[in-house]
C-alpha positions as CSV (number, residue, x, y, z in Angstrom):
1,X,29.0,103.2,196.4
2,X,28.8,99.5,197.0
3,X,30.3,96.9,194.7
4,X,27.9,94.3,193.3
5,X,28.7,90.7,194.3
6,X,30.8,88.9,191.7
7,X,30.9,92.0,189.5
8,X,32.9,95.1,188.8
9,X,29.7,96.8,187.5
10,X,28.1,99.3,189.8
11,X,24.4,99.7,189.8
12,X,23.2,103.2,190.5
13,X,19.4,103.9,190.8
14,X,18.7,107.6,190.8
15,X,15.6,109.8,190.5
16,X,17.0,112.0,187.8
17,X,19.5,110.3,185.7
18,X,22.8,111.7,184.5
19,X,22.0,115.2,186.0
20,X,21.8,117.0,189.3
21,X,19.2,119.7,188.7
22,X,17.4,121.3,191.6
23,X,13.7,121.7,192.0
24,X,10.8,119.7,190.5
25,X,10.7,119.0,186.8
26,X,7.6,119.4,184.7
27,X,7.9,116.4,182.4
28,X,6.2,115.6,179.1
29,X,4.6,112.3,178.5
30,X,6.9,109.6,177.2
31,X,6.7,108.9,173.5
32,X,7.0,105.7,171.3
33,X,5.5,102.3,171.9
34,X,6.0,99.4,174.2
35,X,8.6,97.1,172.6
36,X,10.7,99.9,171.2
37,X,14.1,100.8,172.4
38,X,16.2,103.8,171.6
39,X,19.9,102.9,171.6
40,X,22.6,105.7,171.8
41,X,26.1,104.6,170.9
42,X,29.1,106.6,169.5
43,X,29.3,106.4,165.8
44,X,32.9,105.0,165.8
45,X,31.7,102.0,167.8
46,X,28.7,101.1,165.7
47,X,30.5,99.3,162.8
48,X,32.8,97.8,165.4
49,X,32.8,94.7,167.7
50,X,30.9,96.9,170.3
51,X,28.2,97.6,167.8
52,X,28.2,94.0,166.6
53,X,27.7,92.8,170.2
54,X,24.7,95.2,170.7
55,X,23.1,94.3,167.4
56,X,23.4,90.5,168.1
57,X,21.9,90.8,171.6
58,X,19.0,93.0,170.8
59,X,18.1,91.1,167.7
60,X,17.7,87.9,169.7
61,X,14.2,86.3,169.2
62,X,11.5,86.6,171.7
63,X,11.0,83.0,173.0
64,X,7.8,81.0,172.2
65,X,6.8,82.6,168.9
66,X,6.2,80.7,165.7
67,X,8.4,83.1,163.6
68,X,11.5,85.1,164.4
69,X,10.7,88.4,166.1
70,X,13.2,90.4,168.2
71,X,12.6,91.2,171.8
72,X,12.8,94.9,171.0
73,X,12.5,97.0,167.9
74,X,15.7,99.0,168.2
75,X,16.3,102.5,166.9
76,X,20.0,103.5,166.9
77,X,21.1,107.1,167.0
78,X,24.5,108.7,167.7
79,X,25.1,111.0,170.7
80,X,25.3,114.1,168.6
81,X,21.8,113.5,167.4
82,X,20.3,112.7,170.9
83,X,18.3,115.9,171.0
84,X,15.3,116.9,173.1
85,X,12.9,115.3,170.6
86,X,14.5,111.9,171.2
87,X,14.8,112.2,175.0
88,X,11.1,111.6,175.6
89,X,11.2,108.0,174.3
90,X,9.8,105.3,176.7
91,X,12.9,103.1,176.7
92,X,16.4,104.5,176.3
93,X,19.8,102.8,176.6
94,X,23.0,104.9,176.4
95,X,26.4,103.2,175.9
96,X,29.1,105.6,177.1
97,X,32.7,104.5,176.5
98,X,34.7,107.3,177.9
99,X,38.5,107.3,178.5
100,X,37.9,109.7,181.3
101,X,35.7,107.2,183.2
102,X,37.7,105.4,186.0
103,X,39.5,102.3,184.8
104,X,38.0,99.0,186.0
105,X,35.0,100.8,187.4
106,X,32.1,100.3,184.9
107,X,28.8,101.6,186.2
108,X,25.2,101.0,185.1
109,X,22.9,103.9,185.9
110,X,19.2,103.3,186.0
111,X,16.8,106.3,185.9
112,X,13.0,106.6,185.9
113,X,11.2,109.6,184.6
114,X,14.4,111.5,183.8
115,X,13.2,113.3,180.6
116,X,9.6,112.2,180.4
117,X,6.9,110.6,182.5
118,X,6.7,106.8,182.6
119,X,10.2,106.5,181.1
120,X,13.1,104.1,181.8
121,X,16.5,105.2,180.8
122,X,19.8,103.4,181.4
123,X,23.4,104.3,180.9
124,X,26.3,101.9,180.8
125,X,29.6,103.8,181.5
126,X,33.0,102.2,180.7
127,X,36.5,103.3,180.2
128,X,37.3,101.3,177.0
129,X,35.8,98.7,174.7
130,X,37.2,95.7,176.7
131,X,35.5,96.9,179.8
132,X,32.3,97.3,177.8
133,X,32.4,93.7,176.7
134,X,32.9,92.5,180.3
135,X,30.2,94.8,181.8
136,X,27.7,94.2,179.1
137,X,28.1,90.4,179.4
138,X,27.4,90.7,183.1
139,X,24.5,93.1,182.9
140,X,22.8,92.5,179.5
141,X,20.1,90.1,180.8
142,X,19.3,92.4,183.7
143,X,19.1,95.4,181.3
144,X,16.7,93.4,179.0
145,X,14.5,92.3,181.9
146,X,14.2,95.8,183.3
147,X,13.0,97.1,179.9
148,X,10.5,94.2,179.6
149,X,9.2,94.6,183.1
150,X,8.7,98.3,182.5
151,X,6.7,97.6,179.3
152,X,4.6,95.1,181.3
153,X,4.0,97.6,184.0
154,X,2.8,100.2,181.4
155,X,0.4,97.7,179.9
156,X,-1.0,96.7,183.3
157,X,-1.6,100.4,184.1
158,X,-3.5,100.9,180.9
159,X,-5.6,97.7,181.4
160,X,-6.4,98.7,185.0
161,X,-7.8,101.9,183.7
162,X,-10.0,100.2,181.0
163,X,-10.8,97.0,182.8
164,X,-14.1,95.1,182.1
165,X,-16.2,95.4,185.2
166,X,-18.4,92.5,184.2
167,X,-15.4,90.2,183.9
168,X,-13.8,91.5,187.1
169,X,-17.0,90.9,189.0
170,X,-17.2,87.3,187.6
171,X,-13.6,86.5,188.5
172,X,-14.0,87.8,192.1
173,X,-17.3,85.9,192.6
174,X,-16.1,82.6,190.9
175,X,-12.5,82.3,191.9
176,X,-11.8,85.0,194.5
177,X,-9.1,86.7,192.2
178,X,-8.6,89.9,190.4
179,X,-7.1,90.4,187.0
180,X,-6.8,93.5,184.8
181,X,-8.7,92.3,181.7
182,X,-9.6,95.2,179.4
183,X,-12.9,96.0,177.8
184,X,-13.4,94.0,174.6
185,X,-12.9,90.6,176.2
186,X,-16.0,88.5,176.8
187,X,-16.9,85.2,178.5
188,X,-16.8,82.5,175.9
189,X,-17.2,79.4,178.1
190,X,-17.7,78.8,181.8
191,X,-17.5,75.6,183.8
192,X,-17.3,74.8,187.5
193,X,-13.5,75.5,187.9
194,X,-12.9,77.0,184.5
195,X,-13.5,80.2,182.5
196,X,-12.5,81.2,179.0
197,X,-12.3,84.8,177.9
198,X,-11.7,85.9,174.4
199,X,-11.2,89.0,172.3
200,X,-11.9,89.0,168.6
201,X,-10.8,91.7,166.1
202,X,-10.3,92.2,162.4
203,X,-7.3,94.0,160.8
204,X,-7.2,95.0,157.2
205,X,-4.3,94.1,154.9
206,X,-4.8,95.3,151.4
207,X,-8.4,94.6,150.5
208,X,-8.8,91.7,152.9
209,X,-9.8,91.6,156.6
210,X,-7.8,89.2,158.8
211,X,-8.8,87.7,162.2
212,X,-6.9,88.4,165.4
213,X,-7.9,86.4,168.5
214,X,-6.6,86.8,172.0
215,X,-7.7,84.2,174.5
216,X,-7.3,83.9,178.2
217,X,-8.5,81.0,180.4
218,X,-8.3,80.3,184.1
219,X,-8.5,76.9,185.8
220,X,-8.3,76.1,189.5
221,X,-8.0,72.7,191.4
222,X,-6.9,71.5,194.8
223,X,-3.2,71.1,195.5
224,X,-2.5,67.4,196.1
225,X,0.4,66.4,194.0
226,X,4.0,67.6,194.6
227,X,4.7,67.0,190.9
228,X,2.3,69.8,190.0
229,X,5.1,72.3,189.3
230,X,6.8,70.2,186.6
231,X,6.9,70.6,182.8
232,X,5.3,67.2,182.2
233,X,2.4,67.7,184.6
234,X,1.7,71.2,183.3
235,X,1.8,70.3,179.6
236,X,-0.4,67.2,180.1
237,X,-2.9,69.2,182.2
238,X,-3.0,72.0,179.6
239,X,-3.7,69.5,176.8
240,X,-6.5,67.8,178.8
241,X,-8.2,71.2,179.6
242,X,-8.0,72.6,176.1
243,X,-9.3,69.3,174.6
244,X,-12.4,69.5,176.8
245,X,-13.1,73.3,176.7
246,X,-11.4,75.0,173.7
247,X,-12.8,73.6,170.5
248,X,-12.3,74.7,166.9
249,X,-14.9,75.7,164.3
250,X,-15.5,72.1,163.1
251,X,-16.4,68.9,165.0
252,X,-13.6,67.0,166.6
253,X,-11.2,70.0,166.5
254,X,-9.6,71.2,169.7
255,X,-6.5,73.1,170.9
256,X,-3.3,71.1,171.7
257,X,0.3,71.9,172.3
258,X,2.6,71.7,169.3
259,X,5.3,69.3,170.4
260,X,7.3,69.6,167.2
261,X,8.7,72.7,169.0
262,X,8.8,71.7,172.7
263,X,7.6,74.3,175.2
264,X,10.0,75.9,177.6
265,X,9.5,76.4,181.3
266,X,11.1,78.8,183.8
267,X,10.6,79.8,187.4
268,X,9.2,83.3,188.0
269,X,6.9,85.1,190.4
270,X,3.4,86.6,190.1
271,X,2.6,89.2,192.7
272,X,5.6,88.0,194.7
273,X,4.3,84.4,194.8
274,X,6.3,81.6,193.1
275,X,5.0,80.5,189.7
276,X,6.1,78.3,186.9
277,X,6.0,79.8,183.4
278,X,5.5,77.8,180.2
279,X,5.9,79.2,176.7
280,X,5.2,77.3,173.6
281,X,3.1,76.9,170.5
282,X,-0.4,75.5,170.0
283,X,-2.3,74.1,167.1
284,X,-5.9,73.1,166.5
285,X,-6.3,69.4,166.0
286,X,-8.2,68.6,162.8
287,X,-8.2,72.3,161.8
288,X,-5.8,74.9,160.4
289,X,-5.1,77.2,163.3
290,X,-2.1,77.8,165.6
291,X,0.0,80.3,167.4
292,X,1.9,81.0,170.6
293,X,0.7,80.5,174.2
294,X,1.9,81.5,177.7
295,X,0.9,79.6,180.8
296,X,1.5,80.3,184.5
297,X,0.7,78.0,187.4
298,X,0.9,79.2,191.0
299,X,-0.1,78.1,194.5
300,X,-2.8,79.8,196.6
301,X,-1.7,79.0,200.1
302,X,-4.8,80.3,201.8
303,X,-7.1,78.0,199.9
304,X,-4.6,75.2,199.3
305,X,-5.3,75.3,195.6
306,X,-3.5,75.7,192.3
307,X,-4.4,78.5,189.9
308,X,-3.5,78.1,186.3
309,X,-3.8,81.1,184.0
310,X,-3.2,80.8,180.3
311,X,-3.2,83.1,177.3
312,X,-2.8,82.6,173.6
313,X,-2.9,84.5,170.3
314,X,-4.1,83.7,166.8
315,X,-2.9,86.3,164.3
316,X,-1.6,84.4,161.2
317,X,-0.8,87.4,159.1
318,X,0.8,89.6,161.8
319,X,3.7,89.9,164.2
320,X,2.8,88.5,167.6
321,X,5.3,89.9,170.0
322,X,3.1,92.9,171.1
323,X,0.1,90.7,171.5
324,X,2.0,88.2,173.7
325,X,3.4,91.0,175.8
326,X,-0.2,92.2,176.4
327,X,-1.2,88.6,177.3
328,X,1.7,88.4,179.8
329,X,0.7,91.7,181.4
330,X,-2.8,90.5,181.9
331,X,-1.8,87.1,183.3
332,X,0.8,88.7,185.6
333,X,-1.9,91.0,187.0
334,X,-3.4,88.0,188.9
335,X,-4.1,88.8,192.5
336,X,-5.6,86.4,195.0
337,X,-8.1,88.0,197.3
């Protein structure tokens, strides 16, 4: 067992978590939805600083949304209730504070497909609450990112199975790229270096139907400016593109970034290539529409060009976390051919 750098938390990745059974397992399909997390913690630690720490972290808002929505919808149960019916959940986190666990040797176990197919389960083992606080502080962001990445992977797998062949053929022919865009999206606008795809749906609330729009657009241009991968460049470019190509329902209305809530940028990767991520809010100038957007810009070395992929949601009566996670999965499926 190798100690992680700058940490007393061990990371253990095993095929079958928390058990050493022999032979192959016939596993059921995982249950629950993306964006849900089953949290198992001892009852005596729930109304306790341990529980308070867990509640505070997992109730943190997803960035870039117009209203508060937690990163995960958390369902808490106690170990005595963690029966077979719960063990098939897609995302499971077990907090194990055990005085029999070696002192100053907290471990984080990560297991895939332990009790169900397409499942991610993690177990944080500590000797006492103080060790838990230290270990969780060190590993909480990693824990969260692993669960988010697994949800994205699940969505990408679904979309790859239901992709729109017409859109895929167009993206390959026009840009030399592949993206897993599911059926239901259609081409709304096409220009020389730009394409806009949208999906329209209606959802009933009471007696009324409400619109839900998901949009994705792609823009390419030659790489000439070293300032391309900066927040200022990207936000100005996005505004110029949407002003030209994404208009509202009335004359003179167009999409623009909402700068009352400045967008955030972060470095990331798409298909192992460097990318800059921008999250923020948009509004329709001269029209009453708005919502969240997500933008990635990356460099295509082979063609010396920049590829910008962008997705947004309009769903004024509904939570948007799930829709934005789907958008992220589609954007991050980008592959340069």
